[in-house]
C-alpha positions in Angstrom: 155.7 253.7 226.7 157.1 257.2 225.4 155.1 260.5 225.1 156.6 263.6 223.2 154.2 266.6 224.5 152.4 267.8 221.6 151.7 271.4 221.8 148.2 271.9 221.4 148.4 269.5 224.3 150.4 271.3 226.4 148.5 274.6 226.0 145.5 272.9 227.1 147.2 271.5 230.5 148.5 275.1 230.9 145.0 276.8 230.6 143.7 274.8 233.1 146.5 275.0 235.6 146.2 279.2 234.9 142.6 278.9 235.6 141.1 280.4 238.9 138.3 277.9 238.9 139.2 275.0 240.8 138.4 275.4 244.5 140.7 272.8 245.1 144.6 271.5 244.2 142.7 267.5 244.8 139.8 269.0 242.2 142.3 270.4 240.0 143.9 267.4 239.8 141.3 265.0 238.9 140.2 267.4 236.0 144.3 267.0 235.2 144.0 263.6 235.0 141.0 263.7 232.9 142.1 266.2 230.5 145.6 264.6 229.9 143.6 261.1 229.5 140.9 262.5 226.6 144.4 263.9 225.0 146.1 260.5 224.9 142.8 259.3 223.7 143.0 261.5 220.6 146.5 259.7 219.9 147.1 257.5 217.0 149.2 254.3 218.8 150.7 251.2 218.1 150.0 247.5 219.1 153.0 244.9 219.0 151.3 241.5 217.7 153.4 238.4 218.4 152.8 234.9 217.4 154.6 231.6 218.3 153.1 227.8 218.0 152.1 225.7 215.2 151.2 227.6 212.2 151.7 230.7 214.4 147.9 230.0 216.0 149.4 231.1 219.5 150.4 234.7 220.3 150.3 237.6 223.0 149.6 241.2 221.7 151.3 244.2 224.0 150.2 248.3 223.8 150.0 250.5 223.4 153.3 252.4 222.2 153.8 255.5 220.5 155.7 253.8 217.4 156.9 251.6 214.8 160.2 251.8 216.5 159.1 251.7 220.3 157.6 248.4 219.9 160.1 246.9 217.8 162.7 248.3 220.4 160.5 246.5 223.1 160.4 243.5 221.3 164.1 243.1 220.7 164.7 243.6 224.9 161.8 240.7 226.1 163.6 238.6 224.0 161.2 235.5 223.7 160.7 233.4 220.1 158.2 234.3 217.5 157.4 236.7 214.9 156.3 240.4 216.2 154.2 242.6 214.4 153.6 246.5 215.1 150.6 247.3 214.7 148.5 251.1 214.3 145.7 252.0 216.2 143.7 254.4 215.4 142.7 256.8 218.0 139.2 255.6 219.1 138.5 259.4 220.5 139.2 260.8 217.0 136.6 258.7 215.7 134.2 260.3 218.4 135.2 263.0 217.8 134.2 263.1 214.5 130.9 261.3 214.6 129.8 263.9 217.0 131.3 266.4 215.6 133.4 268.2 218.6 136.4 270.2 218.1 139.8 269.0 220.3 143.2 270.4 219.9 145.2 268.4 218.0 146.6 268.5 214.5 145.0 265.2 213.4 141.7 266.9 212.0 141.7 268.5 208.4 141.4 272.0 209.3 138.9 272.4 206.5 136.0 274.0 207.6 133.6 271.9 204.9 135.3 268.6 206.4 137.0 268.9 209.9 137.4 264.6 210.0 140.9 263.0 211.6 143.8 262.9 208.8 143.0 258.7 209.1 140.2 259.3 207.0 141.3 260.8 203.9 142.5 259.0 201.2 146.6 258.6 200.6 146.5 256.4 197.4 145.5 257.1 194.1 143.8 260.0 192.4 141.3 260.4 195.8 145.3 261.0 197.1 143.9 263.8 200.4 140.3 263.2 199.7 137.9 262.9 202.7 136.6 258.9 202.5 133.6 259.6 203.5 131.1 260.0 201.1 129.0 263.4 202.7 131.9 264.9 203.1 133.1 267.5 200.3 136.5 267.9 201.0 139.2 267.4 198.3 142.4 267.6 200.3 143.5 267.2 203.6 144.4 270.5 205.1 146.7 271.4 208.2 147.2 274.1 210.7 
């Protein structure tokens, strides 16, 4: 899996590294691992689905991948027959952060103070393009930093 560090993620890790709140290197390492895991949980990923056999009923799924192209390149390298499809996996971390109204350092949240929901919750079609699809949200347009 290829991970490109994002500016807002790097800032969180730098702040943790420069912090004097840890008594030992082990305590800092544990905090870093937990923080990186949380940051990765805030990202959308891609899974590679594979189907073969009679009527394509049998298959294997792999993931996560950082992009469709990474998943497709992997499919070409493994050299087994069948059909492959890349499927987007929306972030469970963003969904949970939305439900608990937590603020995380990610550009995937709408910066409208009345919304603050993930980009995946904003309509991409029709007259409601950009509008948050949650019924109780008044946001009419997805806004980023």
